[in-house]
C-alpha positions as CSV (number, residue, x, y, z in Angstrom):
1,M,-14.3,-26.3,16.0
2,L,-12.1,-24.7,13.3
3,E,-13.4,-24.6,9.8
4,R,-11.6,-27.1,7.5
5,G,-8.4,-25.5,6.1
6,R,-8.7,-22.5,8.4
7,Y,-6.2,-23.5,11.1
8,K,-3.3,-21.2,11.8
9,T,0.2,-22.5,11.4
10,K,3.3,-21.1,13.1
11,Q,4.3,-19.5,9.8
12,Q,0.9,-17.9,9.3
13,R,1.0,-16.5,12.8
14,A,4.5,-15.0,12.1
15,V,3.1,-13.3,9.0
16,L,0.2,-11.8,10.9
17,A,2.5,-10.7,13.8
18,F,4.7,-8.9,11.2
19,F,1.8,-6.9,9.8
20,E,0.4,-6.2,13.3
21,A,3.8,-4.8,14.3
22,G,3.9,-2.4,11.3
23,K,0.2,-1.4,11.2
24,E,0.8,1.9,9.5
25,R,3.1,0.6,6.8
26,C,2.6,-1.3,3.6
27,F,4.7,-4.2,2.5
28,T,5.1,-6.4,-0.6
29,V,5.1,-10.2,-0.2
30,E,8.9,-10.2,-0.9
31,E,9.5,-7.7,1.9
32,V,7.6,-9.8,4.4
33,H,9.4,-12.9,3.3
34,A,12.8,-11.2,3.5
35,H,12.1,-9.8,7.0
36,L,10.9,-13.2,8.3
37,S,14.0,-14.9,6.8
38,D,16.4,-12.3,8.2
39,S,14.9,-12.8,11.6
40,G,15.6,-16.5,11.6
41,R,12.1,-17.8,10.8
42,E,12.0,-20.5,8.2
43,V,9.0,-19.5,6.0
44,G,8.9,-20.2,2.3
45,L,7.8,-17.6,-0.1
46,T,4.8,-19.6,-1.2
47,T,3.7,-19.9,2.4
48,V,3.9,-16.1,2.8
49,Y,1.8,-15.7,-0.4
50,R,-0.8,-18.1,0.9
51,A,-0.9,-16.5,4.4
52,I,-1.3,-13.0,2.9
53,T,-4.0,-14.2,0.5
54,R,-5.9,-15.8,3.4
55,L,-5.5,-12.7,5.6
56,C,-6.9,-10.6,2.7
57,E,-9.9,-12.9,2.3
58,E,-10.6,-12.6,6.1
59,G,-10.4,-8.8,5.9
60,V,-7.3,-8.7,8.2
61,L,-5.2,-7.2,5.4
62,R,-5.9,-4.8,2.6
63,R,-4.4,-5.2,-0.8
64,Y,-3.3,-2.3,-2.9
65,T,-3.0,-2.9,-6.6
66,P,0.3,-1.7,-8.2
67,A,0.3,1.4,-10.3
68,E,2.3,-0.3,-13.1
69,I,1.9,-3.7,-14.6
70,G,4.6,-5.9,-13.3
71,D,5.1,-4.0,-10.0
72,A,4.4,-5.8,-6.7
73,A,1.1,-5.3,-4.8
74,Y,1.3,-3.8,-1.4
75,Y,-0.5,-5.1,1.7
76,Q,-1.4,-3.4,4.9
77,Y,-2.9,-4.5,8.2
78,N,-6.5,-3.4,8.3
79,S,-6.5,-1.9,11.8
80,C,-9.2,0.6,11.2
81,K,-12.6,-0.3,9.9
82,D,-13.4,3.3,8.9
83,N,-13.2,3.9,5.2
84,H,-10.8,6.5,3.9
85,L,-8.8,7.2,0.8
86,H,-5.1,6.5,0.5
87,I,-2.4,8.4,-1.2
88,R,0.7,6.6,-2.7
89,C,3.9,8.2,-4.0
90,S,4.7,7.0,-7.5
91,S,8.4,7.7,-6.9
92,C,9.2,6.2,-3.5
93,G,6.1,4.0,-3.0
94,D,5.1,5.4,0.3
95,L,1.4,4.8,1.1
96,A,-0.5,6.8,3.7
97,H,-4.1,7.2,5.0
98,M,-5.8,10.3,3.7
99,D,-7.8,11.3,6.8
100,C,-9.3,14.6,5.6
101,E,-12.7,16.2,5.9
102,E,-12.6,17.0,2.2
103,V,-12.6,13.3,1.3
104,E,-16.2,12.9,2.4
105,G,-17.3,15.7,0.1
106,F,-15.4,14.3,-2.8
107,C,-17.0,10.8,-2.2
108,R,-20.5,12.4,-2.1
109,H,-19.8,14.3,-5.3
110,I,-18.7,11.1,-7.1
111,A,-21.9,9.4,-5.9
112,S,-24.3,12.2,-6.6
113,H,-22.9,13.6,-9.9
114,H,-21.4,10.4,-11.4
115,G,-23.6,7.7,-9.9
116,F,-20.6,5.8,-8.7
117,Q,-20.0,4.5,-5.2
118,L,-16.3,4.5,-4.3
119,D,-14.9,1.6,-2.3
120,E,-12.8,3.9,-0.1
121,G,-10.8,1.1,1.4
122,Q,-9.5,0.2,-2.1
123,T,-9.2,3.7,-3.5
124,V,-5.6,5.0,-3.9
125,L,-4.7,8.4,-5.3
126,V,-1.3,8.3,-6.9
127,G,1.1,11.2,-7.2
128,L,4.3,12.6,-5.6
129,C,4.8,12.9,-1.8
130,R,6.2,16.2,-0.5
131,R,9.8,14.9,-0.4
132,C,9.8,13.4,-3.9
133,A,8.0,16.4,-5.3
134,G,10.7,18.6,-3.9
135,A,13.4,16.4,-5.4
136,H,11.5,16.4,-8.7
137,N,11.3,20.2,-8.7
138,V,15.0,20.5,-8.0
139,Q,15.9,18.1,-10.9
140,A,13.5,20.0,-13.3
141,Q,15.1,23.3,-12.3
142,K,18.6,21.9,-13.0
143,K,17.5,20.7,-16.4
144,Q,16.0,24.0,-17.2
145,E,19.2,25.8,-16.2
146,Q,21.3,23.4,-18.3
147,R,19.1,24.1,-21.3
148,E,19.4,27.8,-20.8
149,E,23.2,27.5,-20.6
150,Y,23.3,25.5,-23.8
151,K,21.3,28.2,-25.6
152,E,23.9,30.8,-24.7
């Protein structure tokens, strides 16, 4: 018998199916709602919020806190049960798994030298992805060239 309040509605199943189809990607509530609406499913924004909250509570989704106050949180299907760090681009918002042998050593260092146990599933390192870092470097170079031209 289902636990009271834990039944799955058609809308909740649609939200889950959306995340299952995009397992490697992260989405905001608004992106999920827009996709479902665009595909002809009548799902209210509040229903999407509730479904995502429930899926997070059940461990089906992971929630990634926004870098800036006021930014939307990202959610991702929790297809793997192995812990690993994540990296997020502060420019384009891309979020990726950081499957790297060096991560284990980093986590051991944090535990042994700082007495802190990381929750790897919730740990996100923020910086610039390769594409955005390249664009950032090009912009910085152009600004430098403009400054040098102005000095002349």
